[in-house]
Every structure is written in C-alpha cells, then in structure tokens.
The first five atom37 places (N, CA, C, CB, O) and aatype in JSON, in Angstrom:
{
  "aatype": [12, 19, 10, 0, 0, 4, 7, 14, 14, 14, 14, 3, 5, 6, 5, 9, 2, 5, 1, 9, 3, 3, 12, 9, 6, 0, 10, 15, 6, 1, 2, 0, 1, 0, 13, 12, 0, 14, 10, 0, 3, 3, 13, 15, 0, 6, 16, 17, 3, 12, 3, 5, 1, 7, 9, 1, 10, 10, 10, 2, 1, 6, 12, 1, 0, 8, 6, 1, 9, 1, 0, 1, 19, 18, 3, 1, 15, 19, 6, 10, 8, 7, 0, 3, 1, 0, 16, 19, 6, 13, 8, 0, 9, 19, 16, 7, 7, 15, 7, 10, 9, 14, 6, 1, 7, 1, 17, 18, 1, 19, 1, 16, 7, 17, 1, 11, 3, 7, 15, 3, 17, 12, 10, 9, 15, 0, 15, 17, 6, 3, 9, 0, 7, 1],
  "atom_mask": [
    [1, 1, 1, 1, 1],
    [1, 1, 1, 1, 1],
    [1, 1, 1, 1, 1],
    [1, 1, 1, 1, 1],
    [1, 1, 1, 1, 1],
    [1, 1, 1, 1, 1],
    [1, 1, 1, 0, 1],
    [1, 1, 1, 1, 1],
    [1, 1, 1, 1, 1],
    [1, 1, 1, 1, 1],
    [1, 1, 1, 1, 1],
    [1, 1, 1, 1, 1],
    [1, 1, 1, 1, 1],
    [1, 1, 1, 1, 1],
    [1, 1, 1, 1, 1],
    [1, 1, 1, 1, 1],
    [1, 1, 1, 1, 1],
    [1, 1, 1, 1, 1],
    [1, 1, 1, 1, 1],
    [1, 1, 1, 1, 1],
    [1, 1, 1, 1, 1],
    [1, 1, 1, 1, 1],
    [1, 1, 1, 1, 1],
    [1, 1, 1, 1, 1],
    [1, 1, 1, 1, 1],
    [1, 1, 1, 1, 1],
    [1, 1, 1, 1, 1],
    [1, 1, 1, 1, 1],
    [1, 1, 1, 1, 1],
    [1, 1, 1, 1, 1],
    [1, 1, 1, 1, 1],
    [1, 1, 1, 1, 1],
    [1, 1, 1, 1, 1],
    [1, 1, 1, 1, 1],
    [1, 1, 1, 1, 1],
    [1, 1, 1, 1, 1],
    [1, 1, 1, 1, 1],
    [1, 1, 1, 1, 1],
    [1, 1, 1, 1, 1],
    [1, 1, 1, 1, 1],
    [1, 1, 1, 1, 1],
    [1, 1, 1, 1, 1],
    [1, 1, 1, 1, 1],
    [1, 1, 1, 1, 1],
    [1, 1, 1, 1, 1],
    [1, 1, 1, 1, 1],
    [1, 1, 1, 1, 1],
    [1, 1, 1, 1, 1],
    [1, 1, 1, 1, 1],
    [1, 1, 1, 1, 1],
    [1, 1, 1, 1, 1],
    [1, 1, 1, 1, 1],
    [1, 1, 1, 1, 1],
    [1, 1, 1, 0, 1],
    [1, 1, 1, 1, 1],
    [1, 1, 1, 1, 1],
    [1, 1, 1, 1, 1],
    [1, 1, 1, 1, 1],
    [1, 1, 1, 1, 1],
    [1, 1, 1, 1, 1],
    [1, 1, 1, 1, 1],
    [1, 1, 1, 1, 1],
    [1, 1, 1, 1, 1],
    [1, 1, 1, 1, 1],
    [1, 1, 1, 1, 1],
    [1, 1, 1, 1, 1],
    [1, 1, 1, 1, 1],
    [1, 1, 1, 1, 1],
    [1, 1, 1, 1, 1],
    [1, 1, 1, 1, 1],
    [1, 1, 1, 1, 1],
    [1, 1, 1, 1, 1],
    [1, 1, 1, 1, 1],
    [1, 1, 1, 1, 1],
    [1, 1, 1, 1, 1],
    [1, 1, 1, 1, 1],
    [1, 1, 1, 1, 1],
    [1, 1, 1, 1, 1],
    [1, 1, 1, 1, 1],
    [1, 1, 1, 1, 1],
    [1, 1, 1, 1, 1],
    [1, 1, 1, 0, 1],
    [1, 1, 1, 1, 1],
    [1, 1, 1, 1, 1],
    [1, 1, 1, 1, 1],
    [1, 1, 1, 1, 1],
    [1, 1, 1, 1, 1],
    [1, 1, 1, 1, 1],
    [1, 1, 1, 1, 1],
    [1, 1, 1, 1, 1],
    [1, 1, 1, 1, 1],
    [1, 1, 1, 1, 1],
    [1, 1, 1, 1, 1],
    [1, 1, 1, 1, 1],
    [1, 1, 1, 1, 1],
    [1, 1, 1, 0, 1],
    [1, 1, 1, 0, 1],
    [1, 1, 1, 1, 1],
    [1, 1, 1, 0, 1],
    [1, 1, 1, 1, 1],
    [1, 1, 1, 1, 1],
    [1, 1, 1, 1, 1],
    [1, 1, 1, 1, 1],
    [1, 1, 1, 1, 1],
    [1, 1, 1, 0, 1],
    [1, 1, 1, 1, 1],
    [1, 1, 1, 1, 1],
    [1, 1, 1, 1, 1],
    [1, 1, 1, 1, 1],
    [1, 1, 1, 1, 1],
    [1, 1, 1, 1, 1],
    [1, 1, 1, 1, 1],
    [1, 1, 1, 0, 1],
    [1, 1, 1, 1, 1],
    [1, 1, 1, 1, 1],
    [1, 1, 1, 1, 1],
    [1, 1, 1, 1, 1],
    [1, 1, 1, 0, 1],
    [1, 1, 1, 1, 1],
    [1, 1, 1, 1, 1],
    [1, 1, 1, 1, 1],
    [1, 1, 1, 1, 1],
    [1, 1, 1, 1, 1],
    [1, 1, 1, 1, 1],
    [1, 1, 1, 1, 1],
    [1, 1, 1, 1, 1],
    [1, 1, 1, 1, 1],
    [1, 1, 1, 1, 1],
    [1, 1, 1, 1, 1],
    [1, 1, 1, 1, 1],
    [1, 1, 1, 1, 1],
    [1, 1, 1, 1, 1],
    [1, 1, 1, 0, 1],
    [1, 1, 1, 1, 1]
  ],
  "atom_positions": [
    [[50.56, 141.54, 137.1], [50.91, 141.5, 138.49], [52.31, 142.01, 138.76], [50.75, 140.13, 138.99], [52.5, 142.69, 139.77]],
    [[53.29, 141.72, 137.95], [54.71, 142.16, 138.17], [54.67, 143.75, 137.98], [55.8, 141.4, 137.07], [55.28, 144.43, 138.8]],
    [[54.1, 144.25, 137.12], [54.01, 145.67, 137.11], [53.36, 146.36, 138.17], [53.44, 146.04, 136.03], [53.77, 147.48, 138.48]],
    [[52.39, 145.83, 138.78], [51.67, 146.29, 139.97], [52.53, 146.18, 141.18], [50.39, 145.5, 140.17], [52.43, 147.03, 142.07]],
    [[53.32, 145.23, 141.26], [54.25, 145.07, 142.45], [55.42, 146.1, 142.26], [54.84, 143.52, 142.55], [56.05, 146.5, 143.24]],
    [[55.69, 146.52, 141.05], [56.7, 147.58, 140.93], [56.32, 149.01, 141.19], [57.23, 147.53, 139.64], [57.15, 149.87, 141.47]],
    [[55.03, 149.23, 141.09], [54.49, 150.6, 141.13], [54.48, 151.05, 142.66], [0.0, 0.0, 0.0], [54.79, 150.33, 143.61]],
    [[54.09, 152.33, 142.72], [53.93, 152.89, 144.18], [52.89, 152.22, 144.92], [53.59, 154.37, 144.21], [51.97, 151.6, 144.39]],
    [[53.08, 152.4, 146.38], [52.11, 151.61, 147.08], [50.75, 152.4, 146.9], [52.52, 151.39, 148.65], [50.74, 153.54, 146.45]],
    [[49.55, 151.69, 147.29], [48.25, 152.36, 147.11], [48.13, 153.44, 148.14], [47.05, 151.37, 147.22], [48.72, 153.39, 149.22]],
    [[47.34, 154.41, 147.76], [47.1, 155.47, 148.84], [46.7, 154.86, 150.14], [46.01, 156.48, 148.42], [46.24, 153.71, 150.16]],
    [[46.85, 155.58, 151.27], [46.69, 155.07, 152.65], [45.17, 154.57, 152.88], [47.08, 156.25, 153.71], [44.91, 153.55, 153.52]],
    [[44.21, 155.41, 152.29], [42.91, 154.89, 152.36], [42.66, 153.57, 151.89], [42.12, 155.67, 151.75], [41.93, 152.77, 152.48]],
    [[43.31, 153.32, 150.7], [43.07, 151.94, 150.14], [43.88, 150.94, 150.88], [43.41, 151.84, 148.63], [43.43, 149.8, 150.86]],
    [[44.82, 151.12, 151.43], [45.56, 150.16, 152.25], [44.8, 149.85, 153.42], [46.9, 150.66, 152.65], [44.63, 148.67, 153.69]],
    [[44.25, 150.85, 154.23], [43.45, 150.61, 155.38], [42.18, 149.88, 155.07], [43.14, 151.85, 156.04], [41.8, 149.01, 155.86]],
    [[41.46, 150.17, 153.91], [40.29, 149.38, 153.43], [40.57, 148.07, 153.17], [39.73, 149.89, 152.28], [39.74, 147.19, 153.43]],
    [[41.77, 147.8, 152.64], [42.09, 146.43, 152.15], [42.46, 145.63, 153.45], [43.34, 146.43, 151.01], [42.24, 144.41, 153.41]],
    [[43.0, 146.16, 154.6], [43.13, 145.55, 155.92], [41.91, 145.14, 156.38], [43.71, 146.39, 156.9], [41.73, 144.0, 156.8]],
    [[40.94, 146.09, 156.32], [39.64, 145.78, 156.87], [38.91, 144.63, 156.02], [38.77, 147.1, 156.9], [38.28, 143.74, 156.59]],
    [[39.03, 144.7, 154.64], [38.6, 143.63, 153.77], [39.18, 142.22, 154.24], [39.06, 143.96, 152.31], [38.46, 141.26, 154.48]],
    [[40.56, 142.2, 154.34], [41.13, 141.05, 154.69], [40.69, 140.42, 156.02], [42.45, 141.27, 154.67], [40.56, 139.21, 156.17]],
    [[40.46, 141.36, 156.99], [39.9, 140.82, 158.25], [38.52, 140.22, 157.99], [39.79, 141.94, 159.35], [38.28, 139.12, 158.48]],
    [[37.62, 140.84, 157.27], [36.3, 140.3, 157.02], [36.51, 139.01, 156.41], [35.43, 141.2, 156.13], [35.84, 138.08, 156.86]],
    [[37.34, 138.77, 155.48], [37.63, 137.5, 154.73], [38.09, 136.4, 155.59], [38.66, 137.72, 153.69], [37.74, 135.23, 155.4]],
    [[38.91, 136.8, 156.57], [39.48, 135.95, 157.44], [38.42, 135.39, 158.47], [40.61, 136.64, 158.09], [38.42, 134.23, 158.86]],
    [[37.57, 136.32, 158.83], [36.48, 135.9, 159.61], [35.58, 134.89, 159.06], [35.75, 136.96, 159.93], [35.18, 133.91, 159.69]],
    [[35.28, 135.18, 157.83], [34.43, 134.18, 157.08], [35.1, 132.78, 156.83], [34.05, 134.79, 155.7], [34.44, 131.75, 156.64]],
    [[36.53, 132.86, 156.85], [37.25, 131.61, 156.51], [37.62, 130.94, 157.94], [38.63, 131.94, 155.56], [38.36, 129.96, 158.01]],
    [[37.06, 131.54, 159.05], [37.5, 131.03, 160.3], [38.88, 131.09, 160.71], [37.17, 129.81, 160.36], [39.3, 130.37, 161.61]],
    [[39.64, 131.96, 160.07], [41.02, 132.07, 160.3], [41.45, 133.28, 161.33], [41.66, 132.25, 158.92], [41.81, 134.42, 161.02]],
    [[41.33, 132.77, 162.51], [41.59, 133.77, 163.6], [43.03, 134.45, 163.46], [41.46, 133.03, 165.05], [43.15, 135.67, 163.58]],
    [[44.01, 133.71, 163.24], [45.42, 134.35, 163.07], [45.29, 135.5, 162.06], [46.56, 133.23, 162.52], [45.67, 136.62, 162.4]],
    [[44.74, 135.28, 160.76], [44.77, 136.31, 159.8], [43.86, 137.47, 160.25], [44.36, 135.77, 158.44], [44.13, 138.64, 159.95]],
    [[42.67, 137.12, 161.05], [41.9, 138.2, 161.42], [42.75, 139.08, 162.47], [40.53, 137.68, 162.0], [42.63, 140.3, 162.38]],
    [[43.54, 138.6, 163.38], [44.22, 139.32, 164.27], [45.55, 139.98, 163.85], [44.41, 138.52, 165.31], [46.13, 140.81, 164.54]],
    [[46.02, 139.53, 162.6], [47.2, 140.06, 161.99], [47.27, 141.68, 162.05], [47.23, 139.55, 160.51], [48.34, 142.18, 162.41]],
    [[46.32, 142.43, 161.75], [46.42, 143.85, 161.85], [46.33, 144.54, 163.03], [45.58, 144.36, 161.15], [46.52, 145.75, 163.07]],
    [[46.01, 143.75, 164.17], [45.96, 144.36, 165.46], [47.22, 144.72, 166.04], [45.31, 143.55, 166.34], [48.03, 143.8, 166.11]],
    [[47.58, 145.91, 166.49], [48.87, 146.34, 167.11], [48.93, 145.76, 168.38], [49.04, 147.84, 167.23], [47.92, 145.44, 169.0]],
    [[50.21, 145.6, 168.84], [50.46, 145.1, 170.21], [49.76, 145.87, 171.28], [51.89, 145.12, 170.49], [49.44, 145.33, 172.34]],
    [[49.52, 147.23, 170.99], [48.79, 147.92, 172.15], [47.44, 148.15, 171.79], [49.41, 149.25, 172.57], [46.89, 149.16, 172.26]],
    [[46.78, 147.37, 171.02], [45.46, 147.52, 170.59], [44.43, 147.56, 171.97], [45.14, 146.26, 169.54], [44.66, 146.86, 172.96]],
    [[43.45, 148.35, 171.88], [42.49, 148.53, 172.85], [41.0, 148.61, 172.23], [42.86, 149.8, 173.62], [40.63, 149.44, 171.39]],
    [[40.32, 147.73, 172.71], [38.83, 147.7, 172.26], [38.07, 148.46, 173.57], [38.21, 145.94, 171.96], [37.87, 147.96, 174.68]],
    [[37.76, 149.67, 173.16], [37.05, 150.63, 174.23], [35.71, 150.05, 174.86], [36.65, 152.07, 173.5], [35.46, 150.12, 176.06]],
    [[34.95, 149.49, 173.97], [33.64, 149.04, 174.18], [33.65, 148.18, 175.4], [33.1, 148.32, 172.98], [32.93, 148.48, 176.35]],
    [[34.51, 147.04, 175.43], [34.37, 146.13, 176.53], [35.66, 146.09, 177.29], [33.97, 144.74, 176.06], [35.94, 145.17, 178.06]],
    [[36.49, 147.19, 177.04], [37.72, 147.25, 177.75], [38.61, 146.04, 177.57], [37.44, 147.45, 179.16], [39.06, 145.45, 178.55]],
    [[38.87, 145.65, 176.37], [39.58, 144.52, 176.0], [41.0, 144.85, 175.15], [38.59, 143.65, 175.18], [41.1, 145.71, 174.27]],
    [[41.93, 144.08, 175.56], [43.25, 144.31, 174.73], [43.29, 143.18, 173.7], [44.67, 144.27, 175.7], [42.3, 142.46, 173.59]],
    [[44.34, 142.98, 172.97], [44.52, 141.96, 172.06], [44.27, 140.64, 172.42], [45.68, 142.0, 171.64], [43.77, 139.92, 171.56]],
    [[44.52, 140.17, 173.53], [44.23, 138.86, 174.11], [42.71, 138.78, 174.3], [45.0, 138.64, 175.49], [42.13, 137.74, 173.97]],
    [[42.04, 139.83, 174.81], [40.69, 139.56, 175.05], [39.88, 139.45, 173.68], [0.0, 0.0, 0.0], [38.89, 138.73, 173.62]],
    [[40.32, 140.17, 172.61], [39.61, 140.03, 171.41], [39.85, 138.7, 170.83], [39.95, 141.07, 170.46], [38.91, 138.15, 170.26]],
    [[41.06, 138.09, 170.92], [41.41, 136.75, 170.45], [40.48, 135.72, 171.26], [43.02, 136.46, 170.67], [40.01, 134.76, 170.66]],
    [[40.21, 135.9, 172.56], [39.48, 134.87, 173.28], [37.98, 135.18, 172.88], [39.76, 134.91, 174.94], [37.25, 134.2, 172.75]],
    [[37.49, 136.28, 172.69], [36.04, 136.61, 172.2], [35.86, 135.87, 170.74], [35.81, 138.37, 172.04], [34.9, 135.15, 170.48]],
    [[36.86, 136.12, 169.89], [36.84, 135.56, 168.6], [36.75, 134.06, 168.61], [38.02, 135.99, 167.87], [35.92, 133.48, 167.91]],
    [[37.62, 133.4, 169.41], [37.45, 131.94, 169.56], [36.27, 131.48, 170.11], [38.42, 131.4, 170.31], [35.78, 130.43, 169.7]],
    [[35.68, 132.18, 171.07], [34.36, 131.83, 171.57], [33.42, 131.84, 170.57], [33.92, 132.66, 172.59], [32.71, 130.86, 170.38]],
    [[33.31, 132.95, 169.82], [32.36, 133.07, 168.56], [32.52, 131.99, 167.48], [32.6, 134.44, 167.85], [31.57, 131.5, 166.88]],
    [[33.7, 131.7, 167.31], [33.95, 130.67, 166.32], [33.58, 129.32, 166.78], [35.34, 130.67, 165.92], [33.21, 128.5, 165.94]],
    [[33.65, 129.0, 168.1], [33.21, 127.65, 168.61], [31.67, 127.69, 168.43], [33.67, 127.36, 170.22], [31.07, 126.73, 167.93]],
    [[31.01, 128.87, 168.86], [29.63, 128.91, 168.96], [28.9, 128.85, 167.58], [29.28, 130.12, 169.69], [27.78, 128.35, 167.5]],
    [[29.55, 129.34, 166.53], [28.98, 129.46, 165.37], [29.7, 128.77, 164.22], [28.81, 130.77, 165.16], [30.89, 129.04, 164.0]],
    [[29.03, 127.9, 163.47], [29.9, 127.19, 162.32], [30.19, 128.15, 161.21], [29.12, 125.89, 161.65], [31.15, 127.97, 160.46]],
    [[29.42, 129.14, 161.07], [29.7, 130.12, 160.05], [29.5, 131.5, 160.64], [28.81, 129.91, 158.81], [28.52, 131.78, 161.33]],
    [[30.54, 132.41, 160.34], [30.23, 133.84, 160.71], [30.57, 134.66, 159.6], [30.97, 134.34, 161.96], [31.6, 134.48, 158.96]],
    [[29.75, 135.54, 159.36], [29.94, 136.6, 158.25], [29.81, 137.96, 158.71], [28.95, 136.43, 157.13], [29.15, 138.21, 159.72]],
    [[30.38, 138.83, 158.08], [30.29, 140.21, 158.33], [30.19, 141.03, 156.89], [31.58, 140.65, 159.21], [30.87, 140.79, 155.9]],
    [[29.26, 141.97, 157.01], [29.15, 142.87, 155.84], [29.39, 144.42, 156.37], [27.62, 142.68, 155.11], [28.9, 144.86, 157.41]],
    [[30.16, 145.07, 155.54], [30.55, 146.54, 156.02], [29.81, 147.49, 155.13], [32.2, 146.86, 155.92], [29.85, 147.36, 153.9]],
    [[29.17, 148.39, 155.68], [28.41, 149.53, 154.86], [28.9, 150.87, 155.22], [26.84, 149.54, 155.11], [29.42, 150.99, 156.33]],
    [[28.8, 151.91, 154.43], [29.01, 153.24, 154.83], [30.3, 153.58, 155.5], [27.99, 153.59, 155.66], [30.4, 154.36, 156.45]],
    [[31.31, 152.9, 154.91], [32.65, 153.06, 155.4], [33.25, 154.5, 155.05], [33.53, 151.92, 154.81], [33.22, 154.97, 153.92]],
    [[33.8, 155.12, 156.13], [34.39, 156.45, 155.96], [35.79, 156.37, 156.61], [33.47, 157.61, 156.64], [35.93, 156.13, 157.81]],
    [[36.88, 156.58, 155.74], [38.2, 156.64, 156.19], [38.65, 158.19, 156.36], [39.1, 155.84, 155.19], [38.52, 158.95, 155.4]],
    [[39.15, 158.61, 157.48], [39.62, 159.89, 157.62], [40.99, 159.97, 158.14], [38.76, 160.63, 158.41], [41.24, 159.57, 159.28]],
    [[41.96, 160.5, 157.31], [43.36, 160.62, 157.82], [43.74, 161.64, 158.76], [44.18, 160.78, 156.79], [43.16, 162.73, 158.69]],
    [[44.6, 161.46, 159.6], [44.89, 162.57, 160.61], [46.59, 162.45, 160.4], [44.19, 162.24, 162.42], [47.28, 161.53, 160.84]],
    [[47.03, 163.51, 159.69], [48.3, 163.5, 159.48], [48.89, 162.43, 158.54], [0.0, 0.0, 0.0], [48.17, 161.95, 157.66]],
    [[50.19, 162.04, 158.7], [50.84, 160.99, 157.8], [50.58, 159.62, 158.42], [52.44, 161.23, 157.63], [50.55, 158.6, 157.73]],
    [[50.41, 159.61, 159.71], [50.39, 158.24, 160.29], [49.27, 157.7, 161.24], [51.57, 158.13, 161.0], [49.38, 156.7, 161.96]],
    [[48.12, 158.55, 161.12], [47.0, 158.16, 161.85], [45.78, 158.32, 161.11], [46.93, 158.84, 163.05], [45.6, 159.23, 160.3]],
    [[44.87, 157.36, 161.4], [43.5, 157.55, 160.72], [42.35, 157.0, 161.57], [43.47, 156.82, 159.32], [42.57, 156.16, 162.44]],
    [[41.3, 157.41, 161.34], [39.93, 156.71, 161.93], [39.15, 156.26, 160.76], [38.94, 157.75, 162.86], [39.2, 156.83, 159.67]],
    [[38.34, 155.14, 161.03], [37.6, 154.48, 160.02], [36.23, 154.27, 160.8], [38.34, 153.08, 159.45], [36.2, 153.61, 161.84]],
    [[35.16, 154.84, 160.27], [33.85, 154.64, 160.84], [32.98, 153.82, 159.89], [33.2, 155.99, 161.14], [33.05, 154.08, 158.69]],
    [[32.24, 152.92, 160.27], [31.26, 152.09, 159.35], [30.21, 151.36, 160.08], [32.01, 151.04, 158.53], [30.24, 151.36, 161.31]],
    [[29.24, 150.71, 159.41], [28.25, 150.1, 159.81], [28.67, 148.65, 159.55], [27.02, 150.6, 159.18], [29.33, 148.38, 158.54]],
    [[28.29, 147.62, 160.5], [28.58, 146.32, 160.15], [27.47, 145.37, 160.64], [29.92, 145.94, 160.7], [26.99, 145.38, 161.77]],
    [[27.14, 144.61, 159.69], [26.09, 143.46, 159.84], [26.73, 142.05, 160.1], [25.21, 143.35, 158.49], [27.17, 141.4, 159.15]],
    [[26.79, 141.62, 161.3], [27.47, 140.27, 161.59], [26.5, 139.21, 161.89], [28.43, 140.37, 162.77], [25.64, 139.39, 162.75]],
    [[26.59, 138.17, 161.27], [25.67, 136.96, 161.31], [26.52, 135.75, 161.66], [24.91, 136.72, 159.89], [27.71, 135.65, 161.36]],
    [[25.79, 134.8, 162.34], [26.37, 133.46, 162.57], [25.2, 132.49, 162.59], [0.0, 0.0, 0.0], [24.02, 132.78, 162.74]],
    [[25.75, 131.24, 162.4], [24.81, 130.05, 162.32], [25.57, 128.92, 161.88], [0.0, 0.0, 0.0], [26.8, 128.87, 161.84]],
    [[24.66, 127.87, 161.5], [25.35, 126.59, 160.92], [24.84, 126.35, 159.46], [25.02, 125.23, 161.85], [25.47, 125.62, 158.7]],
    [[23.78, 126.92, 159.12], [23.25, 126.71, 157.76], [23.44, 127.76, 156.86], [0.0, 0.0, 0.0], [24.23, 128.67, 157.13]],
    [[22.71, 127.73, 155.68], [22.66, 128.88, 154.73], [22.08, 130.07, 155.24], [21.95, 128.56, 153.57], [22.51, 131.17, 154.89]],
    [[21.14, 129.94, 156.03], [20.39, 131.05, 156.68], [20.94, 131.26, 158.07], [18.85, 130.76, 156.75], [20.98, 130.33, 158.87]],
    [[21.38, 132.54, 158.37], [21.91, 132.78, 159.64], [20.99, 132.66, 160.7], [22.46, 133.99, 159.7], [19.88, 133.16, 160.54]],
    [[21.26, 132.05, 161.79], [20.45, 131.91, 162.98], [20.58, 133.22, 163.87], [20.89, 130.61, 163.78], [19.64, 133.54, 164.6]],
    [[21.58, 133.86, 163.82], [21.78, 135.1, 164.71], [22.27, 136.28, 163.83], [22.89, 134.81, 165.9], [22.87, 136.07, 162.78]],
    [[22.03, 137.37, 164.22], [22.56, 138.56, 163.43], [22.62, 139.82, 164.25], [0.0, 0.0, 0.0], [21.77, 139.94, 165.15]],
    [[23.45, 140.72, 164.08], [23.45, 142.01, 164.86], [24.14, 143.14, 163.93], [24.28, 141.81, 166.33], [25.09, 142.91, 163.19]],
    [[23.52, 144.39, 164.08], [23.99, 145.43, 163.25], [24.8, 146.31, 164.29], [22.75, 146.24, 162.48], [24.41, 146.37, 165.46]],
    [[25.91, 146.95, 163.89], [26.71, 147.61, 164.76], [27.22, 148.95, 163.92], [27.89, 146.62, 165.27], [27.38, 149.06, 162.71]],
    [[27.44, 149.96, 164.99], [28.09, 151.12, 164.42], [29.44, 150.97, 165.05], [27.36, 152.54, 164.72], [29.62, 150.73, 166.24]],
    [[30.49, 151.16, 164.05], [31.79, 150.9, 164.63], [32.75, 151.97, 164.22], [32.31, 149.52, 164.22], [32.63, 152.53, 163.13]],
    [[33.77, 152.29, 165.12], [34.85, 153.34, 165.04], [36.04, 152.76, 165.46], [34.59, 154.56, 165.86], [36.23, 152.27, 166.57]],
    [[36.92, 152.84, 164.46], [38.25, 152.22, 164.59], [39.5, 153.22, 164.5], [38.37, 151.15, 163.49], [39.5, 154.12, 163.66]],
    [[40.42, 153.07, 165.25], [41.58, 153.91, 165.12], [42.8, 153.16, 164.53], [0.0, 0.0, 0.0], [43.11, 152.04, 164.91]],
    [[43.47, 153.82, 163.59], [44.67, 153.11, 162.95], [45.87, 153.96, 163.11], [44.45, 152.81, 161.41], [45.82, 155.18, 163.28]],
    [[47.13, 153.15, 163.05], [48.38, 153.8, 163.02], [49.29, 153.23, 162.06], [48.96, 153.79, 164.29], [49.4, 152.01, 161.97]],
    [[50.02, 154.09, 161.28], [51.01, 153.53, 160.41], [52.31, 153.14, 160.95], [51.24, 154.39, 159.41], [53.03, 154.01, 161.45]],
    [[52.66, 151.96, 160.9], [54.03, 151.41, 161.39], [54.75, 151.11, 160.3], [53.98, 150.18, 162.25], [54.42, 150.08, 159.71]],
    [[55.81, 151.86, 159.81], [56.58, 151.54, 158.64], [55.54, 151.72, 157.57], [0.0, 0.0, 0.0], [54.83, 152.72, 157.51]],
    [[55.47, 150.67, 156.71], [54.62, 150.71, 155.63], [53.14, 150.08, 155.64], [55.34, 150.13, 154.66], [52.35, 150.11, 154.7]],
    [[52.94, 149.5, 156.91], [51.65, 148.85, 157.36], [50.77, 149.65, 158.35], [51.99, 147.53, 158.02], [51.19, 150.14, 159.4]],
    [[49.52, 149.74, 157.89], [48.62, 150.21, 158.82], [48.08, 149.1, 159.94], [47.5, 150.78, 158.03], [47.69, 147.98, 159.62]],
    [[48.1, 149.53, 161.11], [47.71, 148.64, 162.26], [46.68, 149.28, 162.96], [48.84, 148.31, 163.22], [46.66, 150.49, 163.21]],
    [[45.74, 148.39, 163.31], [44.64, 148.75, 164.12], [44.89, 148.93, 165.63], [43.64, 147.78, 163.92], [45.21, 147.98, 166.36]],
    [[44.72, 150.13, 166.05], [45.11, 150.3, 167.53], [43.91, 150.56, 168.45], [46.12, 151.49, 167.7], [44.05, 150.63, 169.67]],
    [[42.64, 150.73, 167.77], [41.57, 150.81, 168.81], [40.35, 150.53, 168.12], [41.49, 152.19, 169.55], [40.35, 150.5, 166.89]],
    [[39.27, 150.29, 168.82], [37.96, 149.98, 168.14], [36.95, 150.19, 169.22], [37.88, 148.46, 167.51], [37.25, 149.9, 170.38]],
    [[35.73, 150.69, 168.91], [34.63, 150.82, 169.8], [33.27, 150.58, 168.81], [34.69, 152.36, 170.58], [33.24, 151.02, 167.66]],
    [[32.36, 149.97, 169.31], [31.26, 149.59, 168.66], [30.08, 149.74, 169.54], [31.4, 148.29, 168.16], [30.25, 149.71, 170.76]],
    [[28.76, 149.9, 168.96], [27.61, 149.98, 169.73], [26.67, 149.17, 168.93], [27.13, 151.41, 170.0], [26.83, 149.05, 167.72]],
    [[25.62, 148.57, 169.62], [24.54, 147.84, 168.86], [23.59, 148.76, 168.32], [23.8, 146.84, 169.69], [23.18, 149.69, 169.02]],
    [[23.22, 148.6, 167.17], [22.11, 149.32, 166.5], [20.87, 148.41, 166.56], [22.47, 149.69, 164.98], [19.82, 148.88, 167.01]],
    [[20.92, 147.19, 166.16], [19.79, 146.3, 166.14], [20.21, 144.85, 166.06], [18.89, 146.63, 165.0], [21.31, 144.54, 165.6]],
    [[19.37, 143.99, 166.51], [19.62, 142.59, 166.21], [19.53, 141.74, 167.48], [0.0, 0.0, 0.0], [19.36, 142.27, 168.58]],
    [[19.62, 140.5, 167.32], [19.74, 139.57, 168.38], [20.13, 138.23, 167.94], [18.54, 139.49, 169.09], [20.27, 137.33, 168.76]]
  ]
}
C-alpha cells in the first residue's frame, strides 16, 4: 500500500474508470453524497436538461422509491481528448426493488463528458437513452 501511494498516478483512463466504479458502488450503498462527489459544479445532464441539483433530486427520489438500487456497466469505452478532456460511453443496466430479485430494471446507452481539474477527473456532462426495460 505504501509503495503504491508513492508511485506515479494511474493513467487517466484508469482514474476515470475508478470514478465511475466509485459512483456505482455509492449507488448500491445508497450513499448519495459519494455518488455526487465526481459531478462538477457546472455539470449538465442533457437528456432531461438537469443540473447537479436536478440529479441530486432524481437520485433522492429513486432512493426513496427503491430499497435497493444496483447498476452494472458494460462495454465501457474511454476516449481522451487532449490532456484534460475525455468522453466515456457505456451500456448500463439499472435495477431497483426491495428483495433479492429486482422488481424493476432498465437498460441504457450512456455518454459522459469528463474534465480534468487539477489531479481529479470531474463529470461535466451526461446523456442517456433507454434501450429496454420497465
């Protein structure tokens, strides 16, 4: 652990993937604050024309409606644009319910935009479209 902390930072793609993984974990742990941590102050969700506050309200609503929320991400593709911008595209299956078997689920195609602020990658935009589910 100490040696890893002294080494060079992981490549940008790994840092961005880790931010996404942290958001997925925070969602499953119902930790809205941790889920929101990577969102930049100027974040914009193009799909529903929401800012950071709108996403927080949506997240809180979904957490009240579902005792358990899970997300699985597939086919993740990170593309760097210069030293401080990136886009990540992926498919996500999001489920919610109260028992071991999800009561609801949706499959989305997602596109996100990222900006490097200092040493941290911040989520600046997101858009998604339903592929299947209900």
